[in-house]
N, C-alpha and C positions, 0 to 999 in steps of 0.2 A: 749196471753202470749208469752214471748220470752226467748231464751237461753242467759243468761248474762255471763256465765263462764263455762269453761271446766277444770275439775281437774282429774288427774290420780294418781292411787296408784298401786304399785307393789303387786302382790298376788301369791298364789300357786294354782295349780290345784289339782284335787281330787285323782290323782294317779301319774304316771310317764310317761316320754317320753322314748320309747323303740326303739332301732335300729332293725327294723324288718328284714332287710337283714342279719344282723349278727346272729340273732336268728335262721332264716331259715337255715343258713349255719352251724348250730350245736353248737352255743355258749352254754356252760354249766352253770347251776345255781351254785352260791356260796351263799347260804342263799337267801337273797332278790335280790341280784345283779346277773349279769352275768359275767362270766370270759371272758377275751380277750379284744381286741381292737375294737372300732366301725368301721364300714365300710361306713356308710352313712354320707355325708357331713354335717357338723354343729354339730354333736354329739361329746361330750367330753368323754362319756362313753356309753356302750351299754344300760345301764339304768341310767337315771338321773331324778331328780325331775322335775315335770311339773310346768310350770309357767303361770301366768295370769296377766292381767292388768284390774283393775276396772276403768271405765270411768264414771265420775259423772258430770251431767249437772245441773248447778244451774239455776233455772228458775226465771223469774222476780218477782214472788210472794214469793220467798224464798224456794220453794219446791226443793227437790233434786231427780232427776231421774238418774238411773244408769244401766249399763250393764257391763258384763265381757268379755274381749277379751280372747279367749282360743283356743287352737289348739288340734289336735288329738294325741292320744298315739303314733301312728306310723307315725310321721311326716317325710317329705322328701322322701317318696316312693309312688309308685302308682300314680304318677302325682301330688302329693300334694306339698304345700308350705313348705319351710324349717322349722327347729326347731324354736319355738317362745320363745324368751328370753326378759324379761321385760326391762332390761337395754338397750337393743338395740332399743326398739320400743316406750318407753315413750317419748324420745326426738323427735322421728318421728311424733307421734301424736300431740305433742305440737307445732311443727313447721308447719306441713302440714294439719292437720285436724281441730284443735281447731279454727284457724282463720276463717275457712269456716262455723263453727257452731254458733259462737258468733253473736247475733243479729237476728238469724233466728226465724221464727214463730214456736213454739213448738206444735201447736194444731193439725197438721196433720203428719202422719207417712210416708206413702208410698212414696210420692214424694221426700222428703229429704233423706230417706233411699236409694232410687235408685240412687240419685245423688252421695252420698258417695260411694255406692257400685261400681259405674262405674268410679270413680275417678282414674286417672293415675298420677303418680309422676315419672318424668324422663322416661316417655314412658312405665312404668310398672304399672299394677294394684296393689293396696295396698294389703298387706298380708291378707289372708282370716280371720285370727284371729281378726285383727283390724276391718274389715268390720262387722264381727259377733258382736263384743262387742258394737261398735258404734250404730248399728241398734237396739240392745236391749235397749240401753239408749234412743234412739229416740222414740221407741215404748212406753216405760215407761213415757217419757215426754208427749207424746200425750194423754196417759191415764190420767195422773195427770192434764193436762191442761183442759181436758173435764170432769173431775170428774167421769170417768168410769173405768172399768177393761180393761186390755190389750187385752183380747180376744174379748171384745166388739169393740175396735178400729179396730181390724183385720176384724171382721165380717162386720162392716160398710164399710170399705174401699175396701174390696175384695168381697163384696156382698155374704157373706156366712151366715149360721146359726150356732150359738154356740150349741154344743152337749148338750143334756139334761142328757146324761149318761156318766159315766167315760170311758176314753179311756183305752184299754187293756195295762197293764204294763208288760214290758219284762225286766227281771233281768239278769245280767251277773256275772259270778262267779270268773273270774280270774283263777289263777292256783289252787286255793283251791276248786276244782270242786266237791268234795264230801261233806264236811262240809257246804259249801255255798249253795249247792243244798238243803240240809235239811232246811236251813233258808228260802229258797224260797217256799218250799212246806208248811212249817208251816205258813208262812205269805200269802200263796195262791196267789203267783205271777201268772199272767195269762199266761205268756210265759217264758220259762226257758230252759237251764241255760247258754247258750253261750259256756262255757267250755274251751275256749282258746286253741284249738287244733292247735298250730302253729309250731309243731316240729314233724317230722316223727318218729324218734327213741324213744322219750320219751312219746309221747302222742297218736299218730295215730297207730303206728305199721307198719312195713314194708309191711304187707299184710292187714292192716286195722284192725287187731285183737284187738288192745288196745281200739280203739274207739268203736268197736262192743261190747266189754265187758262192757264198760262204759254205753252205751245205755241200755243194759240189766239191769245193776245195777240201773240206773236211773228210768227205768220203774217200777222195783220191789220196789224201795224206795218210789215212789209216791203212789203206791197201798198200801204200808204198813203204811205210815205216814198220808195220807190225812184223814181229819176229816169227810168228806162226799163224797159219790160216785158222787155227782154233781160237784166235783172239777176235771176238766179234762183239765189240761194245755197243750198247744202245746209245743213240744220239739224243740228248736231252737239252733243249734250248728254251731259255726263258725270254719271252718277248714283251713282258710288262704291259700287255694290253694294246700294243701298237698295231697288231694285225687288224684288230677291230677298228682302229682309227682310220686306217687307209682304205678300208672297204665299207665304211659307214655302218659297221655291225650287221652287214647283210650276210646271213648264214650261208646262203648258196655260194656267194663269192668267196667267203672264207674257206668253205669246203673245197672249192675248186683250187684255191691257192695251196691249201694243205696237201691236196693230192699231188700237186706239182712238186712240193717239197718231199713228199714220200718217195716219189720216183727218183728224185735227185739223190736221196739218202741210200737207196738200195746198193748193197745187200743188207744194210744195217737198219734196225728198227728205229723209229723216230718218235720222240715225245715232245710235245709243245706245251710249255708251261705258260699260263696266263695269257691266252690268245686275246682275251678282252678284259677290260676293267669297266664294269657297268656302274660303278660308283656306290653300290650298296649291297648288303648281303643277299636279300631275297631276290633282287633282280639279277645279281651275278649267278646265284644258284640256278635260277630258272633258265638263264641263257646258256650256261654250260651244259645243263641237262639236255636242252634242245639241240645244241651243237653236237653233243655226243650221239644223240639219236640220229641226226642227219648224217653224220660220218658213217655210222653203222649201216644205214639204209643205202648209202652210196658205196659201201664196201671199201671205204678208205680206212686203212689200218693205223693211221697216226693216233697215238694216245694223247688225250688231253689231261693236263696236270692242273688241278685246282690249287690256287695259292691265295691271291688277294681275296679278302673278306672271309676266308676260312681260317680264322685266327684262333678262336677259343675251342675248347673241347666241345662245347655245345654247337658251335659253327660246323666243326668237322663232322659231328654226328648228323647234322642236317644235310650236308653235302653228300655224305655216304648214303643216307637214307634215300635221297633223291637221285642217286647215280649221277651227280653233277661233277663228272670227271672220272676218267679211268683210273687215275692215281690222285691221291690227295697229299699235298705237302703238309706235314706236321711241323710247322716252323717253331721249334722248341721254345725260344724265349717268349713268343707270343702267347703260349698256353699257360704261362705262369709256372706253377710247380711241375717238376719232372714227373710227378704222379699223374698229371693230366696227359703228358706225352705217352706214358705207358698205356693208359686207358684208351687213348686215341688210336694207337697202333692196333690194339686188340679189337677195338670196335670196327675199324676198317676191315680187318681180316675176317671178322664175323660176318660182315656185309659183303665179303668177296670183292672189295675195292682195294686197289693197290695202295699200300701205305709207304710213303716216302718220309723217313725220319730225317727231317731237314734241319733248318737252323739258318745261320747267317755268318758271313765272313767277319762280322764285327764281334764275334764271341771270343772265347779264350781257349787255351790248351786244356784247362781243367774242365770246362763245360763239354768240350769234345770228348774227353776221356769218359766222363760220366755217361754221355749219350751212347758211347760204344756199349756200355754195360746194359743200358736200356734196350738197345737194339738186339744184343745177343739174347736177352731174356724174353723178347717179344716177337722177334722174327719179321721185321718189315721187309718190303721188297728191295729197298736200297736205303743207304744212309749217306749223309753229306760228309765229305772231307772238309774239315774246318779246323781253325779259323783261317782268315786271310784270303788273298787272291793270288798268291804266288805259286800255288799248286803244291810245290815240294813239301812245305812245312805242314800244311793241313793234312795232306795225304799221309805223310809220315806219322803224324800224331795218331790219326785214326787207325791206320794199318797196323802200327806197332802195338797200340793198346789192345787191339782185337787179337792179334797173334799171341801176345803175352798171356792174355786172359784164357784163350783156348788152350795154350800149353799148360798153364797152371791147372785148369780143369782136367785135362788129360792125365796129368801127373797124379792128381788126387784119385782118379779112377784106378790107375795102375797100382797105387799104394794100398788100396782096399783089399 
């Protein structure tokens, strides 16, 4: 079977593109939006609607395979590609990508995905969002061409086994960290709540007191609302480097504070994502490595999650090699092709580092579905419920796709 045409349509993401630098510098809320002017190149406002592009591959038998090009909420910072706007990139895809795909064999995924992922135009690699969406469409095309599920294509081509059990789902709350936490608890999300602690004065507190109070509230809320004592979710909070800011990146002070959070979270395990943002890959990697070592020496069991500056497959391999984090977020749009996400999970597992198949609230329903198949075929320690910040929708999309896929796989086994 072959690809006979490539069709693009402009779409929306599940949340917004936010200028992280402006927010960290203290931009104040005005309802949904932020007051002030953006400071990151490419932004027209501190908060603007996220965009996507659906790429549809018409196969020679008439089937349509598709994937969505999408970028992260905090584009343009931390070494990431700039803001992704459909009007700018649909013409680019039509000119530079579509001609390379027409006529190609759609039966295999990996080889063609890697070719597109490594493509350079005018001496530069293609935007990560484009590589992400095109690779999804190629994976779907391989599945449709072979009459199998996407996870089965991955398992065959990467020599893995599809999980028989659901992958743990991690939900993120956005700014509505109280009401949305209730939703997560009622729906029994395995890992929660992210909490979006991206501002010192409003959310962390100048001495960390606001986050400490929130952790205590969250612990008590789970104990109060859970329907069974067997429900023991891990607490996972993203602090966007703000803990480093209030303690002047002093490792001993940070360890002391994390120990306080650990005690407040008990009996639940605690993961802290992005405790510092050192402004560059090498220095970030070195600092997280030293922080993890210090926590282990002090027997503090808080797990550190690497995110900022661990963007590409090469970055993730470096952080895994250096043990710069107990868990590494594989932020799927940042890696470009979904083939890189697959390899990143497998590499982390090989190095015995936790693999968090993440992403962003600014993605789409389609990218979330494809990521479920990548997760089932590679077995990360957790995957993100996405897109959006409303909890219900993202959790539903990921949960239902996972259960559907597992049911189909079980049905195949029974029919043999």
